[in-house]
C-alpha positions as CSV (number, residue, x, y, z in Angstrom):
1,X,-7.5,62.0,-11.6
2,X,-6.0,60.2,-14.6
3,X,-7.6,57.3,-16.5
4,X,-4.6,55.2,-15.4
5,X,-5.2,56.0,-11.8
6,X,-8.8,55.0,-11.9
7,X,-8.4,51.9,-14.1
8,X,-9.2,48.7,-12.0
9,X,-6.3,46.4,-11.3
10,X,-6.2,42.6,-11.8
11,X,-7.9,41.0,-8.8
12,X,-5.7,38.9,-6.5
13,X,-5.8,35.3,-7.3
14,X,-4.9,32.6,-4.8
15,X,-3.0,30.0,-6.7
16,X,-4.2,26.4,-6.8
17,X,-0.6,25.3,-7.4
18,X,1.5,27.8,-5.5
19,X,4.6,25.7,-5.6
20,X,4.6,25.1,-9.3
21,X,6.7,27.1,-11.7
22,X,8.4,26.6,-15.0
23,X,9.3,22.9,-15.4
24,X,12.8,21.7,-15.5
25,X,12.2,20.4,-19.0
26,X,11.3,23.8,-20.4
27,X,14.3,25.4,-18.5
28,X,16.9,23.0,-19.8
29,X,15.6,23.0,-23.3
30,X,15.7,26.8,-23.4
31,X,19.3,26.7,-22.0
32,X,20.2,24.1,-24.6
33,X,18.8,26.3,-27.4
34,X,20.6,29.4,-26.1
35,X,24.0,27.7,-26.0
36,X,23.6,25.5,-29.1
37,X,23.7,22.3,-27.0
38,X,22.6,18.9,-28.0
39,X,19.3,18.4,-26.2
40,X,19.3,14.9,-24.5
41,X,17.2,16.4,-21.7
42,X,13.5,16.6,-22.8
43,X,12.0,13.3,-23.7
44,X,11.0,13.5,-27.3
45,X,12.5,12.0,-30.5
46,X,14.3,14.2,-33.0
47,X,13.4,11.9,-35.9
48,X,10.2,11.6,-38.0
49,X,7.4,9.1,-37.5
50,X,6.5,6.5,-40.1
51,X,5.3,8.3,-43.3
52,X,2.6,5.5,-43.5
53,X,1.1,6.9,-40.3
54,X,0.9,10.4,-41.6
55,X,-0.7,9.0,-44.8
56,X,-3.3,7.2,-42.6
57,X,-4.2,10.6,-41.0
58,X,-4.3,12.4,-44.3
59,X,-6.7,9.9,-45.7
60,X,-8.9,10.3,-42.6
61,X,-8.9,14.1,-43.2
62,X,-9.7,13.7,-46.8
63,X,-12.5,11.3,-45.9
64,X,-14.0,14.2,-43.9
65,X,-13.4,12.7,-40.5
66,X,-13.0,16.2,-39.2
67,X,-15.9,16.8,-36.8
68,X,-16.4,15.7,-33.2
69,X,-16.0,12.0,-32.7
70,X,-17.8,10.1,-29.9
71,X,-16.8,11.5,-26.4
72,X,-15.1,8.2,-25.5
73,X,-13.2,7.9,-28.7
74,X,-13.6,6.6,-32.3
75,X,-14.9,3.1,-32.1
76,X,-12.4,1.6,-34.5
77,X,-9.5,2.9,-32.3
78,X,-11.1,1.6,-29.1
79,X,-11.4,-1.8,-30.9
80,X,-7.8,-1.7,-31.9
81,X,-6.6,-0.9,-28.4
82,X,-8.7,-3.6,-26.9
83,X,-7.3,-6.1,-29.5
84,X,-3.7,-5.1,-28.8
85,X,-4.1,-5.4,-25.0
86,X,-5.8,-8.9,-25.4
87,X,-2.9,-10.0,-27.7
88,X,-0.2,-8.8,-25.4
89,X,-1.7,-9.5,-21.9
90,X,-4.6,-11.9,-22.4
91,X,-7.2,-9.5,-21.0
92,X,-10.2,-8.5,-23.2
93,X,-11.5,-5.0,-22.3
94,X,-14.9,-4.1,-23.7
95,X,-14.2,-1.3,-26.2
96,X,-17.6,0.4,-25.6
97,X,-17.4,0.6,-21.9
98,X,-13.8,0.0,-20.8
99,X,-11.6,1.8,-23.3
100,X,-11.4,5.7,-23.5
101,X,-9.2,7.6,-25.9
102,X,-7.4,10.6,-24.2
103,X,-5.5,13.7,-25.1
104,X,-2.3,12.1,-24.3
105,X,-1.0,10.3,-21.2
106,X,-0.9,13.4,-19.0
107,X,-4.6,14.2,-19.5
108,X,-5.3,10.5,-18.7
109,X,-3.4,10.7,-15.5
110,X,-5.1,13.9,-14.3
111,X,-8.5,12.6,-15.3
112,X,-8.0,9.3,-13.4
113,X,-6.9,11.2,-10.3
114,X,-9.8,13.6,-10.4
115,X,-12.2,10.7,-10.9
116,X,-11.4,9.0,-7.7
117,X,-9.5,11.3,-5.3
118,X,-11.6,13.4,-2.9
119,X,-10.3,16.2,-0.7
120,X,-8.2,14.6,2.1
121,X,-7.7,11.3,0.4
122,X,-4.1,10.0,0.3
123,X,-2.3,8.9,-2.8
124,X,0.8,6.9,-2.6
125,X,3.4,8.1,-5.2
126,X,6.7,6.4,-5.9
127,X,9.7,8.9,-6.1
128,X,11.4,9.8,-8.2
129,X,8.2,10.6,-10.0
130,X,7.0,12.2,-13.3
131,X,6.3,15.8,-12.7
132,X,2.6,15.8,-13.4
133,X,1.7,13.4,-10.6
134,X,1.9,15.7,-7.6
135,X,0.1,18.7,-9.2
136,X,-2.7,16.5,-10.2
137,X,-3.2,15.2,-6.7
138,X,-3.1,18.8,-5.3
139,X,-5.8,19.9,-7.8
140,X,-8.0,17.0,-6.6
141,X,-7.4,18.1,-2.9
142,X,-5.6,14.8,-2.2
143,X,-2.6,14.3,0.0
144,X,0.5,12.8,-1.7
145,X,2.4,10.3,0.3
146,X,5.8,9.9,-1.2
147,X,7.7,6.6,-1.0
148,X,11.3,6.7,-2.3
149,X,12.6,4.0,-4.4
150,X,15.6,1.9,-3.1
151,X,19.0,2.3,-4.6
152,X,20.5,-1.1,-5.0
153,X,24.3,-1.2,-4.4
154,X,25.9,-1.7,-7.8
155,X,22.6,-1.7,-9.5
156,X,19.7,0.7,-10.2
157,X,16.5,1.7,-8.6
158,X,13.7,-0.6,-7.3
159,X,10.5,-0.1,-5.4
160,X,10.6,-0.7,-1.7
161,X,7.4,-2.6,-1.3
162,X,7.7,-2.8,2.5
163,X,7.8,1.0,2.5
164,X,4.7,1.1,0.2
165,X,2.9,-1.2,2.6
166,X,3.8,1.0,5.5
167,X,2.5,4.1,3.7
168,X,-1.0,2.6,3.3
169,X,-3.6,3.9,5.8
170,X,-7.4,3.8,6.0
171,X,-7.3,7.2,4.1
172,X,-5.4,5.7,1.1
173,X,-7.5,6.0,-2.0
174,X,-5.0,5.4,-4.8
175,X,-1.5,4.1,-5.5
176,X,0.2,5.6,-8.6
177,X,2.8,3.4,-10.3
178,X,4.8,3.8,-13.4
179,X,6.5,1.0,-15.4
180,X,8.7,1.2,-17.4
181,X,9.8,4.0,-15.1
182,X,10.6,7.5,-16.0
183,X,13.2,8.7,-15.0
184,X,15.1,5.7,-13.7
185,X,14.5,3.2,-16.6
186,X,13.5,0.5,-14.2
187,X,10.8,-2.0,-15.1
188,X,8.4,-4.2,-13.2
189,X,9.0,-7.9,-12.8
190,X,6.1,-10.3,-12.2
191,X,7.0,-10.4,-8.5
192,X,6.4,-6.7,-8.3
193,X,2.8,-7.1,-9.5
194,X,2.2,-9.9,-7.1
195,X,3.5,-7.9,-4.2
196,X,1.4,-4.9,-5.0
197,X,-1.7,-7.1,-5.4
198,X,-1.0,-8.7,-2.0
199,X,-0.7,-5.2,-0.3
200,X,-4.0,-4.1,-1.8
201,X,-6.0,-7.3,-1.3
202,X,-9.1,-6.8,0.8
203,X,-9.0,-3.0,0.4
204,X,-10.8,-0.5,-1.8
205,X,-7.6,1.2,-2.9
206,X,-7.4,1.9,-6.6
207,X,-4.3,2.0,-8.9
208,X,-3.2,4.2,-11.7
209,X,-0.7,2.4,-13.9
210,X,1.3,4.9,-16.1
211,X,2.5,2.5,-18.9
212,X,3.3,5.0,-21.6
213,X,6.7,3.3,-22.3
214,X,5.0,-0.2,-22.5
215,X,6.7,-1.0,-25.8
216,X,10.2,0.0,-24.7
217,X,11.3,-2.9,-22.6
218,X,14.7,-4.5,-23.4
219,X,16.9,-7.5,-23.2
220,X,14.2,-10.0,-24.0
221,X,11.9,-8.9,-21.1
222,X,8.2,-8.8,-21.5
223,X,6.3,-5.7,-20.3
224,X,4.6,-6.6,-17.0
225,X,1.3,-4.7,-17.3
226,X,-1.4,-4.2,-14.6
227,X,-3.8,-5.4,-17.4
228,X,-2.2,-8.8,-17.3
229,X,-2.7,-9.4,-13.6
230,X,-6.2,-10.4,-12.6
231,X,-6.3,-8.8,-9.2
232,X,-4.7,-5.6,-10.2
233,X,-6.6,-5.2,-13.4
234,X,-9.9,-5.2,-11.4
235,X,-8.9,-2.1,-9.5
236,X,-6.7,-0.3,-12.1
237,X,-6.7,2.5,-14.6
238,X,-4.1,1.4,-17.2
239,X,-2.8,4.3,-19.2
240,X,-0.7,4.5,-22.4
241,X,0.4,7.0,-25.1
242,X,0.5,6.6,-28.9
243,X,2.7,9.6,-28.9
244,X,5.5,7.7,-27.1
245,X,4.9,4.5,-29.1
246,X,4.8,6.0,-32.6
247,X,7.2,9.0,-32.2
248,X,4.4,11.6,-32.4
249,X,4.5,13.2,-29.0
250,X,2.9,16.4,-30.4
251,X,-0.3,14.6,-31.4
252,X,-1.2,14.1,-27.7
253,X,-3.3,10.9,-28.1
254,X,-3.4,8.2,-25.5
255,X,-5.8,5.8,-23.9
256,X,-7.2,4.5,-20.6
257,X,-8.3,0.9,-20.1
258,X,-10.2,0.2,-16.9
259,X,-13.2,-1.9,-15.7
260,X,-16.5,-0.5,-16.7
261,X,-17.4,0.9,-13.2
262,X,-14.1,2.8,-13.1
263,X,-14.4,3.9,-16.7
264,X,-17.8,5.4,-16.1
265,X,-16.3,7.6,-13.4
266,X,-13.3,8.4,-15.6
267,X,-15.6,9.5,-18.5
268,X,-17.6,11.8,-16.2
269,X,-14.4,13.9,-15.7
270,X,-13.1,13.3,-19.3
271,X,-16.2,14.8,-20.9
272,X,-15.7,18.1,-19.1
273,X,-11.9,18.5,-19.0
274,X,-11.3,17.7,-22.7
275,X,-14.6,16.1,-24.0
276,X,-13.0,14.3,-26.9
277,X,-9.8,14.0,-28.9
278,X,-8.6,14.9,-32.4
279,X,-10.8,13.1,-34.9
280,X,-8.5,12.4,-37.9
281,X,-5.6,11.4,-35.6
282,X,-7.8,8.7,-34.1
283,X,-9.0,7.4,-37.4
284,X,-5.4,7.4,-38.7
285,X,-4.1,5.5,-35.6
286,X,-6.9,3.0,-35.9
287,X,-5.9,2.2,-39.5
288,X,-2.2,2.2,-38.6
289,X,-2.8,-0.4,-35.8
290,X,-4.0,-2.9,-38.4
291,X,-0.4,-3.9,-38.7
292,X,1.2,-4.8,-35.4
293,X,4.8,-4.7,-36.8
294,X,5.6,-1.1,-35.8
295,X,5.0,-1.6,-32.1
296,X,6.4,-5.1,-32.1
297,X,9.7,-3.7,-33.6
298,X,9.9,-0.9,-31.1
299,X,11.9,-2.8,-28.3
300,X,14.7,-3.7,-30.7
301,X,14.7,-0.2,-32.2
302,X,15.2,1.5,-28.9
303,X,17.5,-1.1,-27.4
304,X,19.9,-0.5,-30.3
305,X,19.9,3.3,-29.4
306,X,20.4,2.5,-25.8
307,X,23.3,0.1,-26.5
308,X,24.9,2.7,-28.8
309,X,24.7,5.3,-26.2
310,X,25.9,3.1,-23.4
311,X,28.8,1.8,-25.5
312,X,29.8,5.3,-26.3
313,X,30.0,6.3,-22.7
314,X,31.6,3.1,-21.5
315,X,35.1,4.6,-21.4
316,X,34.2,7.8,-19.7
317,X,33.8,8.7,-16.0
318,X,30.1,8.4,-16.1
319,X,28.8,5.4,-14.2
320,X,25.8,4.1,-16.1
321,X,22.8,2.7,-14.2
322,X,20.7,-0.1,-15.7
323,X,18.1,0.9,-18.2
324,X,15.6,-2.0,-18.7
325,X,12.9,0.2,-20.3
326,X,11.9,3.7,-21.5
327,X,14.2,5.7,-23.7
328,X,16.1,7.2,-20.8
329,X,19.6,6.5,-19.4
330,X,20.6,7.6,-15.9
331,X,24.2,8.1,-15.1
332,X,26.3,9.0,-12.0
333,X,28.7,11.9,-12.7
334,X,30.9,11.8,-9.5
335,X,33.7,10.1,-11.3
336,X,34.2,12.8,-13.9
337,X,37.7,14.4,-13.3
338,X,36.9,17.2,-15.8
339,X,33.8,18.4,-14.0
340,X,33.9,21.0,-11.2
341,X,33.8,19.2,-7.8
342,X,30.8,19.4,-5.6
343,X,28.1,20.4,-8.1
344,X,24.5,19.7,-7.3
345,X,22.7,17.8,-10.0
346,X,21.0,21.0,-11.3
347,X,24.3,22.9,-11.4
348,X,26.0,20.0,-13.1
349,X,23.3,20.0,-15.8
350,X,23.8,23.7,-16.3
351,X,27.5,23.2,-16.5
352,X,27.2,20.3,-18.9
353,X,24.8,22.3,-21.1
354,X,26.8,25.6,-21.2
355,X,30.4,24.2,-21.1
356,X,30.2,20.8,-22.8
357,X,27.2,21.3,-25.1
358,X,24.9,18.5,-24.0
359,X,21.7,19.0,-22.0
360,X,20.5,16.5,-19.4
361,X,18.0,16.6,-16.6
362,X,18.8,16.3,-12.9
363,X,17.3,13.4,-11.2
364,X,16.6,15.6,-8.2
365,X,13.9,17.4,-10.1
366,X,11.7,14.3,-10.0
367,X,11.5,14.6,-6.2
368,X,9.1,16.8,-4.3
369,X,11.9,17.8,-1.9
370,X,15.0,17.5,-4.0
371,X,17.2,14.5,-3.2
372,X,20.8,14.7,-4.4
373,X,22.0,11.3,-5.8
374,X,24.6,12.7,-8.1
375,X,22.7,11.3,-11.0
376,X,21.4,12.9,-14.3
377,X,19.0,11.5,-16.9
378,X,19.8,11.5,-20.7
379,X,17.2,10.8,-23.4
380,X,18.4,8.5,-26.2
381,X,15.3,8.8,-28.4
382,X,17.5,10.6,-31.0
383,X,18.9,10.0,-34.4
384,X,22.2,8.0,-34.4
385,X,24.1,11.0,-35.7
386,X,22.7,13.1,-32.8
387,X,23.8,10.4,-30.3
388,X,27.2,10.1,-31.8
389,X,27.7,13.9,-31.6
390,X,26.6,13.9,-28.0
391,X,28.9,11.0,-27.2
392,X,31.8,12.7,-28.8
393,X,31.3,15.8,-26.5
394,X,30.7,13.7,-23.4
395,X,33.7,11.4,-24.1
396,X,35.9,14.4,-23.7
397,X,35.0,14.3,-20.0
């Protein structure tokens, strides 16, 4: 008998996530690279961050801030986060017991889910939804209850609060909301927060607020944060991302703000699924936050890119949906005479990437059971010359 015949095989493993494969973002980015397409699919900037931020991190490294920081995060950065939230929303979180620095927004989302969802608990999720939500709920043993957003005639997407209310049951443990909303670009209004608070009043239901695009709200709007609403803040994990705010998505640094009792449970999970976060990055971000100018200028910065992109596509067959926040623009493609008829969103994105040279993401990929709306999502967090090149290609349609 040969050695190969007697060698043990890999034991069978029953997947915790049997329905999860390669993400649409990886797939479309690979297709874009293969065909030399301009990648307006995956949501990351193609421009550099502020050199002053890099200098802050470099100084932290040279000051020997290179060992483990406190599990909950560098105190100076927690202080800076608390100060920013107080300035913007009038709520003072206690840095020592209510602010936790995380390894980006995705880790914060999973940690919050694991901290409060037990097997069999229901979690209400608004669809279309960011792709990490449902796997996180599955890993916790929870049951995702999907509520589709309404499509307003002649407008964009909005949450159907009546449907959210109907989805709540005695088994509901958590509601997961995202504003500004990826992928649709919709943003909460004060009435949305009031309606959510009314639905949850006199319940023990908790809320996760994914607010990673908090500083990308346009047309003079103010970001409506859960942190700024007394009732909701008392039951919410409010999450954000420095990667999104300061154009450093690869640094994977974010934060969670929550009442002390919720934070205590959040940190129990945090200390074992990541323990702590890159030390010099934290010190650098703390120093950089001394000047509020960069995040205060962000709405105008991204609004100019949104407006440039929308103006460039105004004369095409794309029908542009409203984008009141994020750095995403959704568009209907049914009016394009140059495109093959009857394409699904995924097939249209493949055609657009391989034949036109611009990558986008199908909106259907943000639903658990794909829903065909004839809509794709573009990312406009790109240099102006990148946007102009993409517009030139898309204008030919």
